[in-house]
Structure formats: structure tokens, C-alpha cells
C-alpha positions as CSV (number, residue, x, y, z in Angstrom):
1,M,107.7,92.8,77.7
2,V,106.0,94.9,80.4
3,D,108.4,97.4,81.7
4,V,108.2,97.1,85.7
5,V,109.9,99.6,87.9
6,L,110.6,98.7,91.6
7,I,110.1,101.8,94.0
8,F,111.6,101.3,97.5
9,G,112.8,103.3,100.3
10,G,110.5,106.2,101.3
11,V,110.5,109.3,103.6
12,G,109.0,107.5,106.4
13,E,110.1,105.2,109.3
14,E,109.7,102.2,107.4
15,R,112.2,102.8,104.9
16,L,114.8,100.4,106.4
17,V,112.3,97.4,106.0
18,S,111.5,98.7,102.4
19,V,115.0,98.3,101.5
20,A,115.3,94.7,103.1
21,S,112.1,93.8,100.8
22,A,113.6,95.3,97.8
23,Q,116.9,93.0,98.1
24,N,114.5,90.0,98.2
25,L,112.3,91.4,95.3
26,I,115.3,91.7,93.0
27,L,116.8,88.5,93.7
28,N,113.6,87.0,92.4
29,Y,112.6,89.2,89.5
30,S,114.3,91.3,86.7
31,F,113.0,94.9,87.1
32,S,113.6,97.3,84.4
33,M,114.6,100.1,87.1
34,L,115.2,100.1,90.7
35,L,114.1,103.5,92.0
36,F,115.3,104.6,95.6
37,W,113.3,107.3,97.4
38,D,115.4,108.6,100.0
39,A,114.3,110.2,103.5
40,Y,114.8,113.8,101.6
41,G,112.4,113.1,98.9
42,D,115.4,112.5,96.4
43,L,114.6,109.7,93.8
44,F,117.8,107.8,92.7
45,L,118.1,105.2,89.9
46,E,120.2,102.4,91.6
47,P,122.3,99.8,90.3
48,K,121.2,96.2,91.4
49,E,124.9,95.3,92.8
50,A,124.5,98.4,95.2
51,V,121.2,97.4,96.5
52,L,122.3,93.8,97.1
53,S,125.3,94.6,98.6
54,H,123.7,96.7,101.4
55,R,124.3,95.1,104.8
56,S,121.9,95.2,107.8
57,P,119.3,96.8,106.0
58,F,116.9,96.8,109.2
59,T,119.4,98.7,111.3
60,E,121.7,100.7,108.9
61,P,120.2,103.2,106.2
62,Y,120.8,102.9,102.7
63,R,123.1,105.2,100.9
64,P,122.4,105.6,97.1
65,T,125.2,105.5,94.8
66,G,123.3,106.0,91.5
67,K,122.1,108.7,89.5
68,R,119.9,111.1,91.1
69,V,116.8,111.3,88.9
70,L,114.7,114.0,90.4
71,Q,113.3,115.5,93.9
72,V,109.8,114.6,94.3
73,D,106.6,114.7,96.6
74,V,103.4,113.0,96.4
75,T,102.0,116.2,94.5
76,D,104.8,116.4,92.0
77,F,103.5,115.8,88.4
78,R,107.2,114.8,87.2
79,W,106.5,111.3,88.9
80,T,103.8,110.9,86.3
81,E,106.0,111.8,83.3
82,F,108.8,109.6,84.5
83,L,106.6,106.6,85.2
84,R,104.1,106.9,82.2
85,E,103.8,103.6,80.2
86,R,105.3,101.6,83.0
87,V,104.2,99.4,85.8
88,V,105.1,100.7,89.4
89,F,106.0,97.8,91.8
90,L,105.4,99.4,95.1
91,G,108.0,98.1,97.4
92,L,107.2,100.7,100.0
93,H,105.9,100.4,103.4
94,G,104.1,102.6,105.7
95,G,103.8,106.6,105.4
96,L,103.3,108.1,102.1
97,G,103.9,105.1,100.4
98,E,101.1,102.9,102.1
99,N,98.5,105.7,103.5
100,G,97.1,106.3,100.0
101,E,98.6,109.5,99.1
102,L,101.1,108.0,96.5
103,Q,98.2,105.6,95.2
104,S,96.0,108.8,94.7
105,L,98.5,110.4,92.8
106,F,99.1,107.6,90.4
107,E,95.3,107.0,90.1
108,R,94.7,110.5,89.0
109,N,97.3,110.4,86.3
110,K,96.7,106.7,85.2
111,I,99.9,105.2,86.4
112,V,99.8,101.5,86.7
113,F,100.6,100.3,90.3
114,T,100.5,97.1,92.4
115,G,98.4,96.8,95.6
116,S,95.5,98.4,96.9
117,S,93.8,101.5,95.6
118,S,94.2,104.8,97.5
119,R,90.7,104.5,99.1
120,A,91.5,100.9,100.5
121,S,95.1,102.2,101.5
122,R,93.9,105.1,103.5
123,L,91.1,103.1,105.3
124,A,93.4,100.3,106.2
125,F,96.5,102.3,107.2
126,D,94.1,104.3,109.7
127,K,93.8,101.4,112.4
128,W,90.9,103.1,114.3
129,S,89.0,103.5,110.9
130,A,89.9,100.1,109.7
131,K,88.6,98.5,113.0
132,A,85.3,100.7,112.8
133,A,84.7,99.5,109.3
134,M,85.4,95.8,110.4
135,K,82.8,96.1,113.1
136,R,80.2,97.9,111.2
137,I,80.4,96.0,108.1
138,A,81.9,92.6,108.9
139,K,80.5,92.3,112.5
140,V,83.9,90.9,113.7
141,P,84.7,91.0,117.5
142,L,87.3,93.6,118.5
143,S,89.4,94.5,121.6
144,Q,88.4,97.7,123.7
145,Q,90.1,100.8,122.5
146,A,90.3,104.4,122.8
147,S,91.9,107.0,120.8
148,L,94.6,109.3,122.3
149,V,95.7,112.8,121.2
150,E,96.7,114.7,124.4
151,S,99.3,116.4,126.5
152,P,101.7,114.1,128.1
153,E,99.7,114.7,131.5
154,S,96.4,113.8,130.2
155,F,97.5,111.3,128.1
156,E,99.0,109.4,131.1
157,Q,95.7,109.8,132.9
158,K,93.8,108.3,130.3
159,V,96.2,105.3,129.9
160,R,95.9,104.9,133.7
161,S,92.1,105.0,133.6
162,F,91.8,102.5,130.7
163,F,94.4,100.1,132.4
164,Q,92.2,100.3,135.8
165,Q,89.1,99.5,133.8
166,Y,90.6,96.9,131.3
167,G,94.0,95.6,132.4
168,A,97.1,95.0,130.4
169,C,97.0,97.2,127.3
170,V,98.8,97.9,124.1
171,L,99.6,101.7,122.9
172,K,100.4,102.2,119.1
173,P,100.5,104.7,116.6
174,N,97.2,105.0,114.7
175,C,98.9,105.4,111.3
176,S,102.2,103.6,111.3
177,G,103.6,99.9,110.7
178,S,106.4,97.7,111.4
179,S,105.8,97.8,115.0
180,F,107.5,101.4,115.1
181,G,106.2,103.4,118.4
182,L,104.7,100.1,119.8
183,F,104.3,99.9,123.5
184,F,103.2,97.3,126.0
185,V,101.6,98.0,129.5
186,D,101.6,94.9,131.7
187,E,101.7,96.9,135.0
188,E,100.3,100.0,136.0
189,K,103.7,101.2,137.8
190,Y,105.1,101.4,134.2
191,I,102.6,103.8,132.7
192,R,104.6,107.1,133.4
193,D,107.8,105.6,131.9
194,V,105.8,104.3,128.8
195,V,104.2,107.7,128.3
196,S,107.5,109.2,128.5
197,E,109.1,107.1,126.2
198,I,106.2,107.6,123.7
199,Y,106.7,111.5,123.6
200,Q,110.5,111.2,123.4
201,T,109.8,108.9,120.3
202,I,107.6,111.5,118.7
203,R,110.2,114.4,119.5
204,G,112.8,112.3,118.1
205,S,110.7,112.6,114.5
206,L,110.4,108.7,114.2
207,L,106.7,109.5,114.1
208,D,104.4,112.3,112.9
209,Q,104.5,115.1,115.2
210,N,100.5,115.0,115.2
211,Q,100.2,111.2,115.6
212,T,97.2,109.8,117.1
213,Y,97.8,107.0,119.4
214,L,95.5,104.1,119.9
215,I,95.2,102.2,123.4
216,E,93.7,98.9,123.2
217,T,93.3,96.0,125.5
218,K,95.9,93.4,125.3
219,V,93.9,90.2,124.3
220,K,94.8,86.8,125.6
221,G,95.7,84.4,123.1
222,R,98.0,83.3,120.5
223,E,99.2,86.0,117.9
224,L,98.6,84.9,114.1
225,T,99.1,86.6,111.0
226,V,97.5,85.5,107.5
227,S,98.2,86.8,103.9
228,Y,95.3,86.9,101.2
229,L,95.8,86.9,97.4
230,D,93.5,88.0,94.7
231,G,93.0,85.2,91.9
232,C,95.0,85.7,88.7
233,S,96.4,83.4,86.1
234,F,99.1,82.4,88.4
235,Y,97.1,81.1,91.4
236,H,93.5,81.4,92.6
237,A,92.2,83.6,95.2
238,Q,93.1,82.2,98.5
239,S,94.3,82.8,102.3
240,L,97.7,81.7,102.8
241,C,98.8,79.5,105.8
242,P,98.7,81.4,109.0
243,S,101.8,82.2,110.7
244,E,102.3,82.3,114.7
245,V,104.4,84.8,116.6
246,I,105.8,83.1,119.7
247,L,107.6,85.1,122.4
248,E,109.8,84.3,124.9
249,K,109.0,85.4,128.5
250,G,109.4,89.2,129.0
251,H,109.7,89.8,125.3
252,H,107.1,91.8,123.0
253,F,106.5,91.8,119.1
254,D,108.0,95.2,118.7
255,Y,110.7,96.2,116.1
256,L,113.6,94.5,117.3
257,G,111.6,91.2,117.8
258,K,110.0,91.4,114.3
259,Y,113.1,92.1,112.3
260,L,116.1,91.3,114.6
261,G,114.6,88.0,116.1
262,R,115.1,89.1,119.6
263,G,113.2,87.1,121.9
264,V,110.7,86.0,119.1
265,R,110.1,82.8,117.1
266,E,108.1,82.7,113.9
267,V,106.3,79.5,113.0
268,T,105.1,79.0,109.5
269,P,102.8,77.2,109.1
270,A,101.3,77.5,112.6
271,D,100.7,74.6,114.6
272,I,96.9,75.0,115.2
273,S,94.0,73.2,115.0
274,I,91.8,72.7,111.5
275,K,89.0,74.9,113.0
276,A,91.3,77.6,114.2
277,E,93.1,77.8,110.6
278,A,89.8,78.0,108.9
279,N,88.8,80.8,111.2
280,A,92.0,82.6,110.9
281,K,91.9,82.2,106.9
282,R,88.3,83.3,106.8
283,L,89.1,86.4,108.9
284,A,92.0,87.4,106.4
285,Q,89.5,87.1,103.5
286,L,86.8,89.1,105.2
287,A,89.3,91.9,106.1
288,H,90.7,92.0,102.5
289,H,87.4,92.4,100.9
290,T,85.7,94.6,103.6
291,L,88.6,96.9,103.5
292,G,88.6,97.0,99.7
293,C,92.3,95.9,99.2
294,Y,93.5,94.7,96.0
295,G,96.3,92.2,95.0
296,Y,97.4,91.2,98.4
297,S,97.5,92.0,102.0
298,R,98.3,90.7,105.4
299,T,96.0,90.6,108.4
300,D,97.1,90.3,112.2
301,M,94.6,88.7,114.6
302,I,94.6,86.9,118.0
303,L,93.6,83.3,118.2
304,Q,91.7,82.7,121.4
305,E,91.2,79.5,123.5
306,D,87.9,78.6,121.7
307,D,89.6,78.9,118.3
308,S,87.7,82.1,117.5
309,V,90.0,85.1,116.2
310,V,90.0,88.7,117.1
311,F,90.9,91.3,114.4
312,L,93.9,93.6,115.0
313,E,94.9,95.3,111.7
314,T,95.4,94.9,108.0
315,N,98.7,95.6,106.1
316,T,98.2,96.6,102.4
317,L,101.7,96.5,101.6
318,P,103.3,94.2,104.0
319,G,107.1,93.1,104.2
320,L,108.7,91.2,101.5
321,S,112.1,90.6,103.0
322,T,113.3,87.1,103.0
323,T,112.2,86.6,106.5
324,S,108.9,88.5,106.2
325,F,105.5,86.6,106.9
326,L,104.3,87.0,103.3
327,P,107.4,85.2,101.5
328,Q,107.2,82.7,104.4
329,Q,103.6,81.8,103.6
330,L,104.4,81.8,99.7
331,R,107.1,79.3,100.4
332,A,105.0,77.1,102.6
333,Q,102.3,77.0,100.1
334,G,104.6,76.4,97.2
335,I,104.2,79.6,95.3
336,S,107.4,81.3,94.1
337,L,108.1,84.9,94.9
338,N,108.8,85.3,90.9
339,D,105.2,84.2,90.4
340,F,103.9,86.3,93.0
341,I,105.5,89.5,91.6
342,Q,104.3,88.7,88.2
343,A,100.9,88.0,89.5
344,Q,100.9,91.5,91.1
345,V,102.0,92.9,87.7
346,E,99.1,91.1,86.0
347,L,96.5,92.3,88.6
348,A,97.7,95.8,88.3
349,L,97.4,95.8,84.7
350,N,93.8,94.6,85.0
351,R,92.8,96.7,87.8
352,P,89.1,97.1,87.5
353,N,89.0,100.9,87.7
354,W,90.9,103.7,89.0
355,S,88.9,104.6,92.1
356,S,87.7,101.3,93.6
């Protein structure tokens, strides 16, 4: 019997989402240990009942009740001793859990873990680098973009110039997820307010103080997201059915929309043409392999009127809560979450090598 440990929480802003994922995961699989990594770097051995009884995980921080195991960071060798001879299922999202740093530590110390390697995690997590790789290697169409690391005044001017040249745009942290720090500019008169709010967000420590922001054109079309699974004994390699994000007028797909359903409707499978579905699935597969992902990934894209798709970003550890897209797509394809978890454990044990 394989000893599988679930790690969830984390020190980044996506730790709330991670707790929601953990609740769904432990309802569908019997992990040998549940390890909660809190915002201060402490690791707690948590009872299943405590995790499942936590209410409002997307808005209320989880308070550990279990035994404190140790205080760790991504350079702490005690991780490796504690986790040796076990398989680590990464229920983390964003930050140190998804940007390749934790994966690198595990690789150096031969700790078996689920998901992509440190190299692929770093590449996909850096949106600028990921898009550059997709353009250079896969030759996929991309929206116009620029990188921003500026004072508020120069930042505002650069956003204004970009808006005047390309029109409506999106501002997002280069290295973050779950729609944290995501802003939309539909009219030039709102630019100053948006820039001000971004800097207030950064000062509030929701994001890295040295965060690089991306500005991209707001591509017209329908927003889709498609998961890709590597093949194993549980299922063959495949792109799952696309999901569509449908926004009510005046709303955007930010954190409140994504996780609290405010002004957003999610449709799985997406009601799109056969050609559009094929293109979306092809792009998800292409992104997974171009970025070097392993096990599973989820790629966001825009479907245009001619059924072509524009790449936005790829997530190597997408959400796994009951309402998250990947579980939605698994259900639509008739794949149980238990089989998905067992498949990821199998793939982790059979990872080709420690550095790919």
C-alpha cells in the first residue's frame, strides 16, 4: 500500500483555495496524512474531521487544530526526512507550492510528488515566459502584451499609452493565480483608479512587493478553460471537455466571480461547435507538452468568432475543489476524482526522471 500524504494550505495568497481543494480531495481518497502548511511556515498534522468541518474556505482562513510537526521553508532539509518513502500529493496552489521552488527541493532529495517538475512549474507560473515559449516553440497566436515594473506614475503612463494604442486591456500579476490582483480597464478614465488599487493591493501584502505586472489586450471572444491529463493505467492521455466562463453584464472573472459565483456562470461542457472544441483541446495538449507539464494541467484561452483560440495561460496545479473546473470536467467525462488521484500517484511513482 502506497503511503500518500496530502499537503495543502501554503504561505501564498492562494492558500484559501487550497483548503477548498483539500476538502474535496479527502472526501474522495484516504490519505495517510493531512499536512497543513500555514501562512507563517508551520506544518500541522490535521485530523480529517477538522478540515471537513471548516466553513467558507474561500473567504475564511483555516485555523489548524492538529499537532505542529515543524516549521519549514523550501530550503529546509527536514521536509525530506519527514516525507521520505512517501508520495506527496500537492494540494497547493500558487506561490512556493506552484512556482517550482518546492518541486526543486523535492527533486534534489528524491521525494516523490504529484504534478509537474520544477522546470515546468517555473516556466508555466511565469506568465510572460510561458507566453514567450508558446509563441517561440508552438507558434500560437497571442494577445499584445507588455511587462510593468514601475513607480505608480510611470506605471499609469505606460498603461495609458497601451490603452490608447490597443484599447481595453487586462492587468494581472506575472506570477500569481486564482485571479488575485486581476484588473480590467474598459475605459481610459478608470486607469488612475485601477493603478491606485493595484498599489494598495501590493502594499497590503496580498502579492509579492516586487511583483511584475503584465498588461495585455482584452481579446474579444468567449473564455474557455481545458484540462489535459497524461495517460496511465486509469485512463488514456486526453484533453477533457472545455468549460466556458459566461459573465453577466458589468462583471469580470476575478476572484469573487471565480470562487463565489458573483456575476459568473460556468458551463461544462461548453456549448461550442465541434471545430471549436477540437481547437480548444488541441491547444490544451500543445500547451501541456510545450511547457513540459506532467500529470495534469489546465489551460485558459479565448475562443474567437472564427473558432480559433488564443492562449492565455497554463496552470500546473489548478483548483480541485468541488466547483473547480478540473473536477467539473472529470465528472463530465465520467472519470471519478478517486481515479484521478490514484492516477496522479501512479504517474508520480513512474516519473521519467527528476529533472525533466
